[in-house]
N, CA, C and O atoms as a MOPAC input file, in Angstrom:
PM7 MOZYME 1SCF
protein

 N    -16.31400 1    11.10400 1     0.82000 1
 C    -15.32400 1    11.23700 1     1.87700 1
 C    -16.03600 1    11.30900 1     3.22400 1
 O    -17.05600 1    11.98200 1     3.37100 1
 N    -15.49400 1    10.62600 1     4.17100 1
 C    -16.10800 1    10.58600 1     5.50100 1
 C    -15.61800 1    11.74600 1     6.35100 1
 O    -14.45700 1    12.14900 1     6.28100 1
 N    -16.53200 1    12.27000 1     7.15100 1
 C    -16.14000 1    13.30900 1     8.08600 1
 C    -15.77300 1    12.64500 1     9.42200 1
 O    -16.11700 1    11.48700 1     9.65800 1
 N    -15.09600 1    13.36100 1    10.26200 1
 C    -14.70800 1    12.79300 1    11.55000 1
 C    -15.94800 1    12.48900 1    12.36200 1
 O    -16.94100 1    13.21200 1    12.29300 1
 N    -15.88600 1    11.43900 1    13.11600 1
 C    -16.99200 1    11.06400 1    13.96800 1
 C    -17.95600 1    10.06200 1    13.34400 1
 O    -18.81700 1     9.51900 1    14.03600 1
 N    -17.81900 1     9.81200 1    12.04200 1
 C    -18.66400 1     8.83100 1    11.38300 1
 C    -18.07200 1     7.46700 1    11.63100 1
 O    -16.88400 1     7.24900 1    11.39300 1
 N    -18.88000 1     6.55200 1    12.10200 1
 C    -18.42800 1     5.21800 1    12.45800 1
 C    -18.69500 1     4.26600 1    11.28400 1
 O    -19.79100 1     4.24800 1    10.72300 1
 N    -17.68500 1     3.48300 1    10.92600 1
 C    -17.86200 1     2.48600 1     9.87700 1
 C    -18.44000 1     1.20600 1    10.47600 1
 O    -18.13600 1     0.84600 1    11.61400 1
 N    -19.27100 1     0.53000 1     9.70200 1
 C    -19.77400 1    -0.76100 1    10.15400 1
 C    -18.73000 1    -1.83000 1     9.82500 1
 O    -17.71200 1    -1.53800 1     9.19900 1
 N    -18.98500 1    -3.04800 1    10.24400 1
 C    -18.02200 1    -4.14600 1    10.07800 1
 C    -17.67000 1    -4.35200 1     8.59800 1
 O    -16.49700 1    -4.49800 1     8.25500 1
 N    -18.67100 1    -4.36500 1     7.73200 1
 C    -18.40100 1    -4.56300 1     6.30000 1
 C    -17.52200 1    -3.46700 1     5.71600 1
 O    -16.62200 1    -3.74100 1     4.92200 1
 N    -17.78400 1    -2.22900 1     6.11100 1
 C    -16.97800 1    -1.10500 1     5.63200 1
 C    -15.53400 1    -1.21900 1     6.12400 1
 O    -14.60000 1    -0.89500 1     5.39200 1
 N    -15.35700 1    -1.66900 1     7.34000 1
 C    -14.00000 1    -1.83800 1     7.88100 1
 C    -13.23900 1    -2.92100 1     7.10500 1
 O    -12.05800 1    -2.76400 1     6.79800 1
 N    -13.91600 1    -3.98900 1     6.80300 1
 C    -13.28600 1    -5.06100 1     6.02400 1
 C    -12.93700 1    -4.55900 1     4.62300 1
 O    -11.85400 1    -4.84100 1     4.11100 1
 N    -13.86300 1    -3.80900 1     4.00300 1
 C    -13.59000 1    -3.22200 1     2.67500 1
 C    -12.38500 1    -2.29100 1     2.74500 1
 O    -11.54600 1    -2.29300 1     1.84500 1
 N    -12.29700 1    -1.50700 1     3.79600 1
 C    -11.16700 1    -0.58800 1     3.97300 1
 C     -9.84400 1    -1.37500 1     4.04800 1
 O     -8.84700 1    -1.00200 1     3.43000 1
 N     -9.86600 1    -2.46500 1     4.82000 1
 C     -8.65100 1    -3.26100 1     4.93100 1
 C     -8.28000 1    -3.89200 1     3.58200 1
 O     -7.10100 1    -3.97100 1     3.23400 1
 N     -9.26700 1    -4.32900 1     2.84300 1
 C     -9.01200 1    -4.92900 1     1.52600 1
 C     -8.38800 1    -3.87900 1     0.60000 1
 O     -7.44000 1    -4.17900 1    -0.12500 1
 N     -8.91100 1    -2.66400 1     0.62000 1
 C     -8.36000 1    -1.60900 1    -0.24200 1
 C     -6.92600 1    -1.26900 1     0.17800 1
 O     -6.06900 1    -1.05300 1    -0.67900 1
 N     -6.66200 1    -1.22000 1     1.47500 1
 C     -5.29400 1    -0.98200 1     1.96000 1
 C     -4.35200 1    -2.06200 1     1.46400 1
 O     -3.24000 1    -1.76700 1     1.02800 1
 N     -4.79300 1    -3.32000 1     1.52700 1
 C     -3.96900 1    -4.43400 1     1.05700 1
 C     -3.75300 1    -4.36800 1    -0.44700 1
 O     -2.67100 1    -4.70900 1    -0.92600 1
 N     -4.74700 1    -3.94100 1    -1.19600 1
 C     -4.59500 1    -3.78600 1    -2.65000 1
 C     -3.54200 1    -2.72600 1    -2.97700 1
 O     -2.72900 1    -2.91500 1    -3.88100 1
 N     -3.55700 1    -1.62200 1    -2.24900 1
 C     -2.55600 1    -0.55100 1    -2.46600 1
 C     -1.16700 1    -1.07800 1    -2.12000 1
 O     -0.21600 1    -0.87200 1    -2.87500 1
 N     -1.04800 1    -1.76200 1    -0.97500 1
 C      0.25900 1    -2.29100 1    -0.56600 1
 C      0.76200 1    -3.31500 1    -1.57700 1
 O      1.94300 1    -3.31500 1    -1.92400 1
 N     -0.11800 1    -4.17900 1    -2.04600 1
 C      0.27300 1    -5.21300 1    -3.02700 1
 C      0.69500 1    -4.60300 1    -4.35000 1
 O      1.69600 1    -5.01200 1    -4.93800 1
 N     -0.07000 1    -3.62300 1    -4.81900 1
 C      0.27200 1    -2.97000 1    -6.08900 1
 C      1.63000 1    -2.28300 1    -6.00100 1
 O      2.42800 1    -2.36400 1    -6.93500 1
 N      1.89500 1    -1.61700 1    -4.90000 1
 C      3.18300 1    -0.93700 1    -4.73300 1
 C      4.31600 1    -1.93000 1    -4.59600 1
 O      5.41000 1    -1.69600 1    -5.11000 1
 N      4.07100 1    -3.04700 1    -3.90400 1
 C      5.06700 1    -4.08800 1    -3.78000 1
 C      5.38600 1    -4.69100 1    -5.16100 1
 O      6.55300 1    -4.87900 1    -5.50600 1
 N      4.36000 1    -4.98600 1    -5.93000 1
 C      4.56900 1    -5.52200 1    -7.28300 1
 C      5.35700 1    -4.56000 1    -8.13500 1
 O      6.22400 1    -4.97200 1    -8.90500 1
 N      5.06000 1    -3.26200 1    -8.00400 1
 C      5.81400 1    -2.25000 1    -8.74900 1
 C      7.27800 1    -2.25000 1    -8.31400 1
 O      8.17800 1    -2.14200 1    -9.14700 1
 N      7.51400 1    -2.37100 1    -7.00500 1
 C      8.87100 1    -2.35500 1    -6.48400 1
 C      9.66600 1    -3.57600 1    -7.01900 1
 O     10.82400 1    -3.44000 1    -7.41200 1
 N      9.04000 1    -4.74600 1    -7.02800 1
 C      9.69500 1    -5.95100 1    -7.54600 1
 C     10.06500 1    -5.76600 1    -9.01900 1
 O     11.17600 1    -6.09400 1    -9.43400 1
 N      9.13500 1    -5.24300 1    -9.79100 1
 C      9.37000 1    -5.02400 1   -11.22600 1
 C     10.44800 1    -3.95900 1   -11.42500 1
 O     11.29600 1    -4.08700 1   -12.30900 1
 N     10.41200 1    -2.91700 1   -10.60800 1
 C     11.39900 1    -1.82700 1   -10.68700 1
 C     12.80700 1    -2.36700 1   -10.45700 1
 O     13.72400 1    -2.09200 1   -11.23000 1
 N     12.96600 1    -3.14500 1    -9.37700 1
 C     14.27200 1    -3.70100 1    -9.05100 1
 C     14.74400 1    -4.68600 1   -10.12400 1
 O     15.92300 1    -4.70900 1   -10.47600 1
 N     13.82300 1    -5.49300 1   -10.63600 1
 C     14.20000 1    -6.49400 1   -11.65100 1
 C     14.62900 1    -5.85600 1   -12.96900 1
 O     15.44600 1    -6.41800 1   -13.69800 1
 N     14.07700 1    -4.68300 1   -13.27300 1
 C     14.37000 1    -4.05500 1   -14.57300 1
 C     15.32600 1    -2.87600 1   -14.47900 1
 O     15.61200 1    -2.22900 1   -15.48700 1
 N     15.82300 1    -2.59000 1   -13.28500 1
 C     16.73800 1    -1.47300 1   -13.11000 1
 C     18.06500 1    -1.79000 1   -13.81800 1
 O     18.70800 1    -2.79800 1   -13.52500 1
 N     18.46300 1    -0.91500 1   -14.75200 1
 C     19.71400 1    -1.18600 1   -15.48600 1
 C     20.95000 1    -0.95100 1   -14.61200 1
 O     20.89800 1    -0.25900 1   -13.59500 1
 N     22.05400 1    -1.54800 1   -15.04300 1
 C     23.28500 1    -1.40700 1   -14.29000 1
 C     24.20600 1    -0.33100 1   -14.87000 1
 O     25.02800 1     0.22500 1   -14.14300 1
 N     24.08600 1    -0.03400 1   -16.14000 1
 C     24.96000 1     0.98200 1   -16.73800 1
 C     24.42300 1     2.37100 1   -16.44500 1
 O     23.20900 1     2.57800 1   -16.43300 1
 N     25.32300 1     3.33500 1   -16.20600 1
 C     24.97500 1     4.66500 1   -15.74000 1
 C     24.04200 1     5.40100 1   -16.73400 1
 O     23.04900 1     5.98700 1   -16.30300 1
 N     24.33400 1     5.38500 1   -18.02900 1
 C     23.52100 1     6.10300 1   -18.98800 1
 C     22.10900 1     5.52200 1   -19.06400 1
 O     21.12400 1     6.26000 1   -19.10900 1
 N     22.02700 1     4.20700 1   -19.07600 1
 C     20.72500 1     3.56300 1   -19.08600 1
 C     19.96400 1     3.83700 1   -17.78800 1
 O     18.74000 1     3.97200 1   -17.79300 1
 N     20.70300 1     3.91700 1   -16.67100 1
 C     20.08500 1     4.17500 1   -15.37700 1
 C     19.41000 1     5.54500 1   -15.35700 1
 O     18.30000 1     5.68500 1   -14.84400 1
 N     20.08300 1     6.56200 1   -15.92000 1
 C     19.46700 1     7.91000 1   -15.93900 1
 C     18.20200 1     7.92400 1   -16.78800 1
 O     17.21600 1     8.56200 1   -16.42200 1
 N     18.22500 1     7.23500 1   -17.90400 1
 C     17.03100 1     7.14900 1   -18.75100 1
 C     15.90900 1     6.42000 1   -18.01000 1
 O     14.74700 1     6.82000 1   -18.07500 1
 N     16.27000 1     5.36000 1   -17.31400 1
 C     15.29900 1     4.57700 1   -16.55200 1
 C     14.65800 1     5.44400 1   -15.45500 1
 O     13.44100 1     5.43400 1   -15.27000 1
 N     15.50100 1     6.18500 1   -14.74100 1
 C     14.99800 1     7.03200 1   -13.66000 1
 C     14.11900 1     8.17200 1   -14.16600 1
 O     13.22400 1     8.62600 1   -13.45300 1
 N     14.35900 1     8.62900 1   -15.36200 1
 C     13.52400 1     9.68700 1   -15.97200 1
 C     12.12700 1     9.18000 1   -16.27800 1
 O     11.18300 1     9.96900 1   -16.29300 1
 N     11.96900 1     7.88600 1   -16.52400 1
 C     10.67700 1     7.36800 1   -16.95000 1
 C      9.99700 1     6.50000 1   -15.88200 1
 O      8.88400 1     6.02200 1   -16.10400 1
 N     10.64000 1     6.28900 1   -14.73800 1
 C     10.07600 1     5.46700 1   -13.68200 1
 C     10.17200 1     6.19500 1   -12.34400 1
 O     11.20900 1     6.77000 1   -12.01600 1
 N      9.11100 1     6.16700 1   -11.59500 1
 C      9.18100 1     6.74900 1   -10.23100 1
 C      9.82000 1     5.72200 1    -9.29800 1
 O      9.78600 1     4.52200 1    -9.57000 1
 N     10.38700 1     6.18800 1    -8.22600 1
 C     10.96800 1     5.28200 1    -7.23500 1
 C      9.84800 1     4.59300 1    -6.45800 1
 O      8.83200 1     5.21800 1    -6.15300 1
 N     10.02300 1     3.32600 1    -6.14000 1
 C      9.01800 1     2.64200 1    -5.31400 1
 C      8.87300 1     3.32800 1    -3.95700 1
 O      9.84100 1     3.87100 1    -3.42300 1
 N      7.66900 1     3.30100 1    -3.40700 1
 C      7.40100 1     3.95900 1    -2.13400 1
 C      7.18100 1     2.90300 1    -1.05400 1
 O      6.07800 1     2.38400 1    -0.88100 1
 N      8.25300 1     2.60100 1    -0.33800 1
 C      8.16600 1     1.58500 1     0.71700 1
 C      7.27900 1     2.05200 1     1.86200 1
 O      6.61000 1     1.23500 1     2.49500 1
 N      7.26300 1     3.35200 1     2.13700 1
 C      6.41700 1     3.87800 1     3.20100 1
 C      4.94000 1     3.64300 1     2.90400 1
 O      4.15400 1     3.40200 1     3.82000 1
 N      4.56000 1     3.71200 1     1.63900 1
 C      3.18400 1     3.46000 1     1.25300 1
 C      2.80200 1     2.01000 1     1.58600 1
 O      1.69300 1     1.74700 1     2.05100 1
 N      3.70700 1     1.09400 1     1.35000 1
 C      3.46100 1    -0.31700 1     1.67000 1
 C      3.33900 1    -0.47500 1     3.19200 1
 O      2.38500 1    -1.07800 1     3.68400 1
 N      4.30400 1     0.06600 1     3.92300 1
 C      4.31000 1    -0.08800 1     5.37600 1
 C      3.07500 1     0.55000 1     6.02900 1
 O      2.44100 1    -0.05100 1     6.89600 1
 N      2.75000 1     1.75800 1     5.60500 1
 C      1.62200 1     2.46100 1     6.21600 1
 C      0.29300 1     1.74200 1     5.97400 1
 O     -0.55000 1     1.66800 1     6.86900 1
 N      0.11300 1     1.21800 1     4.77100 1
 C     -1.11600 1     0.49300 1     4.48800 1
 C     -1.19700 1    -0.80100 1     5.26400 1
 O     -2.27300 1    -1.17300 1     5.73200 1
 N     -0.08100 1    -1.49600 1     5.41100 1
 C     -0.08000 1    -2.72400 1     6.21600 1
 C     -0.34500 1    -2.41600 1     7.69200 1
 O     -1.02000 1    -3.18400 1     8.37700 1
 N      0.18900 1    -1.28900 1     8.18100 1
 C     -0.08600 1    -0.87900 1     9.56600 1
 C     -1.57500 1    -0.54900 1     9.75300 1
 O     -2.17100 1    -0.89300 1    10.77400 1
 N     -2.16700 1     0.12300 1     8.75300 1
 C     -3.59700 1     0.43500 1     8.81600 1
 C     -4.42700 1    -0.83600 1     8.90400 1
 O     -5.38000 1    -0.91500 1     9.67900 1
 N     -4.05500 1    -1.83100 1     8.10400 1
 C     -4.78000 1    -3.10900 1     8.11900 1
 C     -4.61500 1    -3.76900 1     9.49500 1
 O     -5.57700 1    -4.30100 1    10.05000 1
 N     -3.42200 1    -3.73300 1    10.02900 1
 C     -3.18900 1    -4.36500 1    11.33100 1
 C     -4.01800 1    -3.67100 1    12.42200 1
 O     -4.64700 1    -4.34100 1    13.24100 1
 N     -4.02000 1    -2.33600 1    12.43300 1
 C     -4.79300 1    -1.60100 1    13.44000 1
 C     -6.27500 1    -1.90600 1    13.32400 1
 O     -6.94800 1    -2.21100 1    14.30900 1
 N     -6.76800 1    -1.81400 1    12.09000 1
 C     -8.19300 1    -2.03200 1    11.85400 1
 C     -8.56100 1    -3.48900 1    12.14600 1
 O     -9.62000 1    -3.75300 1    12.71500 1
 N     -7.71100 1    -4.42400 1    11.76700 1
 C     -7.96600 1    -5.83100 1    12.00500 1
 C     -8.04100 1    -6.13900 1    13.49300 1
 O     -8.90300 1    -6.90000 1    13.93200 1
 N     -7.14700 1    -5.55400 1    14.25900 1
 C     -7.13800 1    -5.77800 1    15.70300 1
 C     -8.41200 1    -5.20200 1    16.31800 1
 O     -9.06200 1    -5.84500 1    17.14200 1
 N     -8.75600 1    -3.99000 1    15.91000 1
 C     -9.98200 1    -3.34700 1    16.40300 1
 C    -11.20700 1    -4.17100 1    16.05600 1
 O    -12.06300 1    -4.41900 1    16.90500 1
 N    -11.28200 1    -4.59400 1    14.80000 1
 C    -12.41200 1    -5.35400 1    14.33400 1
 C    -12.52500 1    -6.72000 1    15.01800 1
 O    -13.62600 1    -7.17200 1    15.33300 1
 N    -11.40100 1    -7.36000 1    15.24200 1
 C    -11.40700 1    -8.65500 1    15.90800 1
 C    -11.98500 1    -8.55200 1    17.30700 1
 O    -12.64800 1    -9.47800 1    17.77500 1
 N    -11.74000 1    -7.43100 1    17.98400 1
 C    -12.27600 1    -7.21800 1    19.30700 1
 C    -13.76400 1    -6.89000 1    19.27700 1
 O    -14.47500 1    -7.14100 1    20.25000 1
 N    -14.24500 1    -6.32600 1    18.15500 1
 C    -15.65300 1    -5.93200 1    18.05300 1
 C    -16.54900 1    -7.08900 1    17.65100 1
 O    -17.72600 1    -7.10600 1    18.01300 1
 N    -16.02600 1    -8.05100 1    16.91700 1
 C    -16.84700 1    -9.15800 1    16.41500 1
 C    -17.23700 1   -10.05700 1    17.58900 1
 O    -16.41200 1   -10.45200 1    18.41300 1
 N    -18.52200 1   -10.35600 1    17.62000 1
 C    -19.02400 1   -11.17500 1    18.75400 1
 C    -19.39900 1   -12.53400 1    18.27800 1
 O    -19.83900 1   -13.36600 1    19.07100 1

C-alpha cells in the first residue's frame, strides 16, 4: 500500500488505470448477467436476491472517473 506523497511513475499510472478498467468491466459484466437472469415472478425474485448481490453502478462510475483523471494527468506529463 502506498503512503501519501509517494509519486507513481508512468508505468505504474498506466497499470493503475488498467486495474480500474478491469474492476469497472467486471462489475459491468456482472450487472449485464444480473439483469439478464433476474426472474420476473415474486417468489423466484426473493430467492434470486438472497443469492445474488445487487450490481454496484457507483463502482463502475468511480473507476471510470479515476481512469479519466489519471489519463488526463498522464497525457499532460508524457513528453
